C-alpha positions as semicolon CSV with decimal commas, in nm:
position;residue;x (nm);y (nm);z (nm)
1;M;-2,228;-9,698;0,943
2;K;-2,091;-9,526;1,282
3;S;-2,268;-9,190;1,312
4;Q;-2,118;-8,943;1,517
5;P;-2,344;-8,605;1,597
6;V;-2,130;-8,284;1,567
7;R;-2,186;-7,903;1,585
8;F;-1,969;-7,608;1,423
9;P;-2,037;-7,233;1,370
10;G;-2,197;-7,149;1,066
11;A;-2,211;-6,820;0,836
12;F;-2,389;-6,626;1,118
13;G;-2,186;-6,778;1,407
14;N;-2,484;-6,974;1,478
15;Q;-2,432;-7,368;1,547
16;L;-2,485;-7,579;1,277
17;A;-2,596;-7,936;1,339
18;A;-2,421;-8,222;1,138
19;R;-2,351;-8,585;1,163
20;L;-1,998;-8,757;1,081
21;E;-2,045;-9,096;0,963
22;W;-1,763;-9,326;0,986
23;P;-1,671;-9,659;0,818
24;E;-1,742;-9,943;1,039
25;T;-1,375;-10,068;1,032
26;G;-1,046;-9,909;0,982
27;P;-0,962;-9,539;0,930
28;P;-1,125;-9,330;0,635
29;R;-0,965;-9,367;0,313
30;A;-1,087;-9,006;0,263
31;F;-1,339;-8,741;0,421
32;V;-1,616;-8,596;0,228
33;V;-1,867;-8,323;0,259
34;F;-2,230;-8,359;0,141
35;A;-2,459;-8,060;0,116
36;H;-2,825;-8,125;0,079
37;C;-3,101;-7,950;-0,117
38;F;-3,293;-7,654;-0,091
39;T;-3,498;-7,626;0,238
40;C;-3,423;-8,016;0,298
41;S;-3,206;-8,131;0,567
42;K;-2,914;-8,387;0,622
43;D;-3,147;-8,627;0,728
44;L;-3,355;-8,677;0,360
45;K;-3,334;-9,016;0,305
46;A;-3,156;-8,997;-0,022
47;V;-2,871;-8,832;0,166
48;H;-2,847;-9,099;0,422
49;R;-2,843;-9,380;0,177
50;I;-2,589;-9,216;-0,033
51;S;-2,368;-9,184;0,283
52;R;-2,436;-9,508;0,386
53;S;-2,303;-9,667;0,043
54;L;-1,978;-9,426;0,077
55;T;-1,917;-9,518;0,433
56;E;-1,951;-9,914;0,324
57;R;-1,629;-9,827;0,070
58;G;-1,416;-9,657;0,355
59;L;-1,525;-9,295;0,315
60;A;-1,616;-9,061;0,626
61;V;-1,898;-8,838;0,552
62;L;-1,997;-8,532;0,673
63;R;-2,359;-8,422;0,635
64;F;-2,498;-8,097;0,782
65;D;-2,803;-7,878;0,790
66;F;-2,768;-7,536;0,667
67;S;-2,831;-7,235;0,874
68;G;-3,217;-7,226;0,973
69;L;-3,289;-7,589;0,856
70;G;-3,307;-7,932;1,034
71;E;-3,127;-7,901;1,379
72;S;-2,934;-7,612;1,300
73;E;-2,971;-7,261;1,473
74;G;-3,076;-6,953;1,286
75;E;-3,370;-6,841;1,093
76;F;-3,430;-6,962;0,728
77;A;-3,551;-6,630;0,626
78;D;-3,243;-6,447;0,723
79;T;-3,035;-6,696;0,495
80;N;-2,962;-6,673;0,133
81;F;-2,755;-6,869;-0,131
82;S;-2,442;-6,671;0,008
83;S;-2,481;-6,759;0,356
84;N;-2,499;-7,140;0,226
85;L;-2,168;-7,092;0,076
86;E;-2,030;-6,954;0,386
87;D;-2,191;-7,263;0,582
88;L;-1,990;-7,499;0,323
89;R;-1,699;-7,323;0,396
90;A;-1,742;-7,377;0,765
91;A;-1,778;-7,733;0,711
92;V;-1,466;-7,770;0,548
93;A;-1,305;-7,585;0,805
94;F;-1,447;-7,792;1,062
95;L;-1,298;-8,104;0,888
96;R;-0,965;-7,914;0,831
97;Q;-0,930;-7,841;1,208
98;E;-1,086;-8,165;1,362
99;H;-0,982;-8,465;1,103
100;Q;-0,829;-8,372;0,756
101;P;-0,970;-8,167;0,475
102;P;-1,226;-8,330;0,257
103;S;-1,117;-8,482;-0,049
104;L;-1,454;-8,511;-0,224
105;M;-1,741;-8,264;-0,184
106;I;-2,086;-8,365;-0,300
107;G;-2,433;-8,173;-0,336
108;H;-2,768;-8,267;-0,393
109;S;-2,990;-8,019;-0,605
110;L;-2,905;-7,654;-0,498
111;G;-2,643;-7,808;-0,240
112;G;-2,461;-7,910;-0,579
113;T;-2,493;-7,578;-0,691
114;A;-2,331;-7,446;-0,381
115;V;-2,064;-7,704;-0,400
116;L;-1,972;-7,595;-0,752
117;A;-1,949;-7,241;-0,640
118;V;-1,682;-7,301;-0,357
119;A;-1,519;-7,626;-0,437
120;G;-1,258;-7,463;-0,662
121;E;-1,137;-7,270;-0,334
122;F;-1,007;-7,559;-0,160
123;P;-0,665;-7,694;-0,297
124;E;-0,736;-8,027;-0,076
125;V;-1,075;-8,126;-0,281
126;R;-0,973;-8,353;-0,551
127;A;-1,304;-8,440;-0,706
128;V;-1,653;-8,297;-0,713
129;A;-2,024;-8,426;-0,764
130;T;-2,364;-8,307;-0,831
131;I;-2,688;-8,489;-0,828
132;G;-3,008;-8,333;-0,991
133;S;-2,844;-7,943;-0,956
134;P;-2,928;-7,663;-1,110
135;S;-2,662;-7,496;-1,335
136;D;-2,751;-7,157;-1,192
137;T;-2,922;-6,979;-0,913
138;E;-3,168;-6,821;-1,134
139;H;-3,389;-7,171;-1,158
140;V;-3,437;-7,122;-0,799
141;R;-3,507;-6,739;-0,783
142;A;-3,775;-6,779;-1,088
143;G;-3,965;-7,041;-0,869
144;L;-3,960;-6,835;-0,570
145;V;-4,085;-6,533;-0,778
146;D;-4,392;-6,744;-0,923
147;R;-4,474;-6,834;-0,553
148;A;-4,429;-6,479;-0,403
149;P;-4,476;-6,224;-0,702
150;D;-4,541;-5,930;-0,432
151;V;-4,197;-5,997;-0,270
152;A;-4,022;-5,984;-0,609
153;A;-4,217;-5,644;-0,701
154;G;-4,104;-5,497;-0,385
155;E;-4,474;-5,461;-0,262
156;V;-4,381;-5,636;0,049
157;D;-4,041;-5,741;0,210
158;E;-4,134;-6,098;0,294
159;A;-4,381;-6,380;0,245
160;T;-4,479;-6,714;0,355
161;I;-4,497;-6,972;0,080
162;R;-4,517;-7,330;0,073
163;L;-4,254;-7,542;-0,044
164;A;-4,270;-7,935;-0,037
165;G;-4,587;-7,918;0,142
166;R;-4,456;-7,683;0,434
167;P;-4,467;-7,308;0,511
168;I;-4,126;-7,145;0,438
169;K;-4,093;-6,776;0,501
170;I;-3,886;-6,573;0,245
171;R;-3,745;-6,219;0,219
172;R;-3,655;-5,995;-0,055
173;Q;-3,290;-6,014;0,015
174;L;-3,294;-6,390;-0,088
175;L;-3,421;-6,308;-0,444
176;D;-3,179;-6,028;-0,477
177;D;-2,886;-6,258;-0,368
178;L;-2,995;-6,533;-0,592
179;G;-2,992;-6,292;-0,874
180;R;-2,629;-6,184;-0,811
181;Q;-2,464;-6,531;-0,850
182;T;-2,242;-6,633;-1,126
183;V;-2,210;-7,018;-1,082
184;L;-2,138;-7,101;-1,451
185;E;-1,800;-6,882;-1,417
186;A;-1,727;-7,096;-1,121
187;I;-1,788;-7,434;-1,304
188;A;-1,573;-7,299;-1,600
189;N;-1,289;-7,236;-1,341
190;L;-1,339;-7,534;-1,122
191;G;-1,033;-7,727;-1,207
192;R;-1,141;-8,023;-1,052
193;P;-1,310;-8,402;-1,172
194;L;-1,674;-8,353;-1,195
195;A;-1,921;-8,604;-1,190
196;V;-2,274;-8,482;-1,282
197;F;-2,557;-8,717;-1,181
198;H;-2,921;-8,636;-1,309
199;S;-3,239;-8,806;-1,406
200;P;-3,368;-8,722;-1,773
201;I;-3,728;-8,736;-1,624
202;D;-3,620;-8,495;-1,313
203;D;-3,942;-8,263;-1,304
204;V;-3,806;-8,031;-1,066
205;V;-3,442;-7,933;-1,244
206;D;-3,480;-8,020;-1,601
207;I;-3,204;-8,247;-1,750
208;D;-3,117;-7,933;-1,948
209;H;-2,932;-7,793;-1,638
210;A;-2,705;-8,103;-1,629
211;R;-2,610;-8,038;-2,009
212;R;-2,524;-7,669;-1,936
213;I;-2,302;-7,798;-1,632
214;Y;-2,126;-8,061;-1,824
215;Q;-2,059;-7,833;-2,126
216;T;-1,917;-7,572;-1,914
217;A;-1,689;-7,774;-1,698
218;K;-1,374;-7,888;-1,844
219;H;-1,238;-8,239;-1,871
220;P;-1,197;-8,474;-1,688
221;K;-1,586;-8,481;-1,634
222;S;-1,847;-8,754;-1,633
223;F;-2,208;-8,748;-1,679
224;I;-2,411;-9,040;-1,496
225;S;-2,801;-9,066;-1,631
226;L;-3,032;-9,180;-1,316
227;D;-3,263;-9,332;-1,556
228;D;-3,626;-9,309;-1,418
229;A;-3,534;-9,149;-1,067
230;D;-3,727;-8,875;-0,932
231;H;-3,553;-8,559;-0,787
232;L;-3,525;-8,630;-0,442
233;L;-3,431;-8,997;-0,502
234;L;-3,744;-9,116;-0,281
235;R;-3,949;-9,305;-0,520
236;N;-3,712;-9,613;-0,532
237;P;-3,472;-9,638;-0,282
238;Q;-3,207;-9,817;-0,495
239;D;-3,156;-9,509;-0,684
240;A;-2,993;-9,350;-0,392
241;F;-2,769;-9,651;-0,359
242;Y;-2,674;-9,669;-0,694
243;V;-2,572;-9,325;-0,682
244;G;-2,353;-9,397;-0,368
245;T;-2,204;-9,709;-0,523
246;V;-2,119;-9,571;-0,883
247;L;-1,989;-9,230;-0,703
248;A;-1,733;-9,418;-0,497
249;A;-1,606;-9,611;-0,794
250;W;-1,576;-9,303;-0,974
251;A;-1,414;-9,098;-0,690
252;G;-1,154;-9,387;-0,623
253;R;-0,984;-9,292;-0,953
254;Y;-0,930;-8,940;-0,825
255;L;-0,890;-8,994;-0,480
256;G;-0,627;-9,272;-0,514
257;F;-0,837;-9,601;-0,422
258;D;-1,038;-9,840;-0,605
259;D;-1,397;-9,950;-0,532
260;A;-1,271;-10,257;-0,330
261;P;-1,250;-10,270;0,060
262;P;-0,971;-10,138;0,249
263;A;-0,652;-10,292;0,210
264;G;-0,627;-10,426;0,553
265;D;-0,964;-10,632;0,467
266;R;-0,855;-10,784;0,144
267;P;-0,601;-11,077;0,116
268;E;-0,239;-10,941;0,082
269;H;-0,161;-11,178;-0,170
270;K;-0,281;-11,186;-0,543
271;L;-0,565;-11,439;-0,578
272;D;-0,453;-11,774;-0,750
273;H;-0,669;-11,950;-1,041
274;G;-0,972;-12,079;-0,871
275;E;-0,945;-11,893;-0,550
276;V;-1,229;-11,661;-0,441
277;H;-1,238;-11,405;-0,172
278;V;-1,564;-11,250;-0,029
279;H;-1,557;-10,967;0,187
280;G;-1,882;-10,837;0,400
281;G;-1,866;-10,544;0,616
282;A;-1,995;-10,512;0,998
283;S;-2,352;-10,441;0,873
284;G;-2,590;-10,513;0,600
285;F;-2,550;-10,802;0,348
286;L;-2,343;-10,638;0,069
287;Q;-2,055;-10,831;0,006
288;T;-1,741;-10,763;-0,252
289;I;-1,655;-11,079;-0,434
290;E;-1,310;-11,097;-0,557
291;T;-1,147;-11,366;-0,814
292;E;-0,800;-11,385;-0,983
293;S;-0,912;-11,099;-1,220
294;H;-1,270;-10,950;-1,148
295;R;-1,446;-10,794;-0,861
296;F;-1,815;-10,773;-0,841
297;L;-2,100;-10,737;-0,577
298;G;-2,330;-10,988;-0,423
299;D;-2,632;-10,877;-0,193
300;E;-2,986;-10,930;-0,063
301;P;-3,314;-10,770;-0,203
302;V;-3,444;-10,454;-0,009
303;R;-3,731;-10,695;0,117
304;V;-3,485;-10,904;0,334
305;G;-3,281;-10,624;0,454
306;G;-3,033;-10,601;0,195
307;T;-2,970;-10,301;-0,058
308;D;-3,001;-10,513;-0,366
309;L;-2,663;-10,384;-0,524
310;G;-2,560;-10,730;-0,653
311;P;-2,716;-11,066;-0,723
312;T;-2,812;-11,301;-0,449
313;P;-2,602;-11,610;-0,330
314;Y;-2,853;-11,825;-0,508
315;D;-2,867;-11,635;-0,802
316;L;-2,476;-11,647;-0,825
317;L;-2,534;-12,032;-0,783
318;L;-2,773;-12,040;-1,079
319;A;-2,553;-11,822;-1,281
320;A;-2,247;-12,040;-1,243
321;L;-2,448;-12,348;-1,350
322;G;-2,604;-12,131;-1,662
323;T;-2,293;-12,007;-1,766
324;C;-2,115;-12,337;-1,750
325;T;-2,413;-12,513;-1,943
326;S;-2,386;-12,256;-2,222
327;M;-1,972;-12,296;-2,238
328;T;-2,011;-12,646;-2,228
329;L;-2,258;-12,673;-2,525
330;R;-2,037;-12,422;-2,713
331;M;-1,734;-12,599;-2,676
332;Y;-1,896;-12,923;-2,787
333;A;-2,041;-12,777;-3,111
334;S;-1,739;-12,629;-3,189
335;H;-1,526;-12,909;-3,156
336;K;-1,807;-13,132;-3,343
337;G;-1,849;-12,875;-3,622
338;L;-2,217;-12,824;-3,533
339;P;-2,400;-12,515;-3,662
340;L;-2,501;-12,397;-3,302
341;E;-2,572;-12,016;-3,332
342;G;-2,642;-11,960;-2,971
343;V;-2,776;-12,092;-2,644
344;D;-3,033;-11,949;-2,352
345;V;-3,041;-12,096;-2,004
346;A;-3,317;-11,990;-1,786
347;L;-3,266;-12,160;-1,439
348;R;-3,506;-12,147;-1,100
349;H;-3,428;-12,271;-0,756
350;G;-3,672;-12,392;-0,533
351;K;-3,779;-12,651;-0,256
352;I;-3,998;-12,935;-0,309
353;H;-4,141;-13,197;-0,076
354;A;-3,937;-13,529;-0,086
355;A;-4,253;-13,717;-0,131
356;D;-4,336;-13,562;-0,447
357;C;-3,993;-13,621;-0,598
358;E;-3,996;-13,990;-0,745
359;D;-3,612;-13,995;-0,840
360;C;-3,495;-13,838;-0,499
361;E;-3,289;-14,066;-0,246
362;T;-3,420;-13,838;0,019
363;E;-3,771;-13,946;0,142
364;K;-3,891;-13,695;0,414
365;G;-3,869;-13,340;0,429
366;K;-3,785;-13,115;0,132
367;V;-3,532;-13,121;-0,140
368;D;-3,362;-12,846;-0,330
369;E;-3,463;-12,825;-0,683
370;I;-3,305;-12,637;-1,007
371;V;-3,523;-12,649;-1,281
372;R;-3,288;-12,550;-1,587
373;E;-3,441;-12,475;-1,926
374;I;-3,218;-12,479;-2,250
375;T;-3,308;-12,302;-2,569
376;I;-3,086;-12,383;-2,831
377;H;-3,070;-12,167;-3,141
378;G;-2,955;-12,280;-3,525
379;D;-3,186;-12,352;-3,761
380;A;-2,965;-12,565;-3,949
381;L;-2,928;-12,817;-3,656
382;E;-3,071;-13,167;-3,705
383;P;-3,320;-13,317;-3,443
384;A;-3,068;-13,583;-3,305
385;Q;-2,775;-13,312;-3,280
386;R;-3,023;-13,100;-3,059
387;K;-3,107;-13,405;-2,848
388;R;-2,705;-13,459;-2,829
389;L;-2,673;-13,100;-2,707
390;L;-2,918;-13,154;-2,413
391;E;-2,734;-13,479;-2,311
392;I;-2,418;-13,296;-2,317
393;A;-2,540;-13,044;-2,099
394;D;-2,555;-13,264;-1,794
395;R;-2,162;-13,291;-1,857
396;C;-2,091;-12,930;-1,780
397;P;-1,838;-12,932;-1,476
398;V;-2,026;-12,735;-1,232
399;H;-2,343;-12,950;-1,283
400;R;-2,129;-13,250;-1,218
401;T;-1,990;-13,094;-0,906
402;L;-2,346;-12,992;-0,781
403;E;-2,492;-13,359;-0,820
404;G;-2,160;-13,520;-0,705
405;E;-2,010;-13,577;-0,344
406;I;-1,918;-13,247;-0,204
407;K;-1,705;-13,180;0,098
408;I;-1,675;-12,834;0,219
409;R;-1,376;-12,792;0,472
410;T;-1,411;-12,490;0,708
411;R;-1,114;-12,351;0,894
412;A;-1,007;-12,042;1,076
413;G;-0,858;-11,778;0,860
414;G;-0,479;-11,798;0,889
415;T;-0,455;-12,178;0,959
416;S;-0,310;-12,459;0,760
417;S;-0,510;-12,709;0,607
418;S;-0,357;-12,946;0,885
419;D;-0,507;-12,773;1,162
420;P;-0,697;-12,987;1,393
421;S;-0,976;-12,732;1,426
422;A;-1,072;-12,776;1,067
423;T;-1,403;-12,925;1,029
424;G;-1,567;-13,105;0,717
425;T;-1,941;-13,137;0,617
426;S;-2,106;-13,313;0,328
């Protein structure tokens, strides 16, 4: 994604540091404001990864540091929840003045609580999402009181505590401000589609907060479980990419687009039967795959530079052979009236030395090998019927294609099949 550093005045007139992330190609479908968690910054890896997933789907994302945090000016001890709300309003005002108002607001942890408190003020905001967010500010206040009881008791006005392994100075005014907030009332009056992302094992913000948010909000609303994710979505990078991918698909319903690439990057005509279109962005390996009536993702694992949001090309190849094999056996069994109850096909792709392959025509180098293991279910099947089904597996159309002569003809997009620049390879 293209990242543009920007600054704008915040709650105290100080400059807030932000990054405006742009889609690689084409104008943004919509703008997003992303609020980070308490004492975190815009550069938290989870925030970056979610933003990346959103920009890959055509959204522009503004992520910023609240006053006194990250690269923003100000003293954190002077801030409170109310000043966070003012910073959020300033972020919306910046987008409205410089580009266009945000259509989607997202908040992580206490950032999500702040988003819930102010999103209803902006008519242009069409959807809201929270990630591991408290349902009220008392949750944060109670944690601070435990760490600074002398401040809560009024014995001292400020104290330095440790949060996330680093020293943070807090003052009595922060505790008082947190105690005055009425977020549940704002949630009840939100009037926007809401997506609540939360992990059932979140040990920072209990899952019960997600329940209260969901029960208080009015429809349309959605709850998405983050399974075994940690609160900051750092233990497994895929948790953040998952949030971004699902969030883009969910938001598209309310922002007026689907999860496919922008229209300019897609074929203008409806795909014909047997036609497949694959779209890749300007960076990364993530691909959107479209057929006549389906859309899904292809990708590579994280270890080789992908985001692991979809199967690999070879996974798709093996899946084609496996599904074709199972379908062929089912069709044959139905035609012959065989008591076939089910088929499992396990496949593995690898390369072997040609010298080790007795039935290969190639004599040097390596040969691609696909090992296919077929398990046929059906207690009433006779041995001869099982043997015949295994023989029929080799008649699967994809099997025949892979073992037959294949011509792959490549030409530049938009040219006709008679273009002399088209090339053919075997």
